[in-house]
Steps between C-alpha positions, in 0.01 A plus 500: 500500500564339837690687766636166624808313375403246233552202737261648756246600235505148351449341844209736566358413158528128574319543835233714333446240228335270754123504517365730767838658591489879476690819587850351505768745612831484681760684702827451680586572863837523667455300823846580637442717804130410543467385862218310666401801711406710195287238324177647642544824306228556237746562216648153562164321504573321172804323647474137618492573872517144639788409272697811596430454869659155483830664402444812714466703182680500169834327461811698407501588130160337442239616250150374428324507170126498548239421239143588583178390334129475557246242390161552343333261750389252238544123511772546237690740721495253788635228273777736382575599859527138603735435207718799599499389864631161397755645259654745750498244781681259266753771409563565872544126563768495228694779672360826366419750776146561378164508665141575400289661765182698545477870583205707612427822684305497827121546496410871504208509739206281592299699239784529248542311176875447501483139621503281191629777275878500561612137458822471303768238459872556535783293359804585709842415359785549745853557372779483753837659423338710232733575208599854406298483177151373434601269215568187712162550670328551164668180371351311796155639426538397133587146613195479731284644223627234261406229752158654556436519125603134461268380775215710364545329163520154657194539722293705255467186292265359765392812690388822330739736683559778248264753346 
């Protein structure tokens, strides 16, 4: 049984249904009170630093849902990643405050093996004037998931996107 609300679990399942997409998980962050001067702290490393610096930190009453995934480094995963990059860019162009970006930790040492081992992808969904309950946010995720499922069906007819 998933520990996530059904809307989040379904969105994660849809992302994970794409070839080469793995380890999908998510979380939520309250950005209200996050200032630009604290963005260098290690516990905030997952946040979209450049985006938050543009607004000098989080906006009042702003939250961010973040979905994280990895890829298996196959040709299929690159095709799925390109599809997701287009989809989330298109969603942003239509007014959703979404972005897909890379995330990685710094190289350990010249002799270390960390470089090339920590690449992840984050889908950041910003919600300004966050409601008192999660349901309106979950409804928005369900709508985005419905769009993603539709486009997967449309494009899977010509491109083998799903497992």
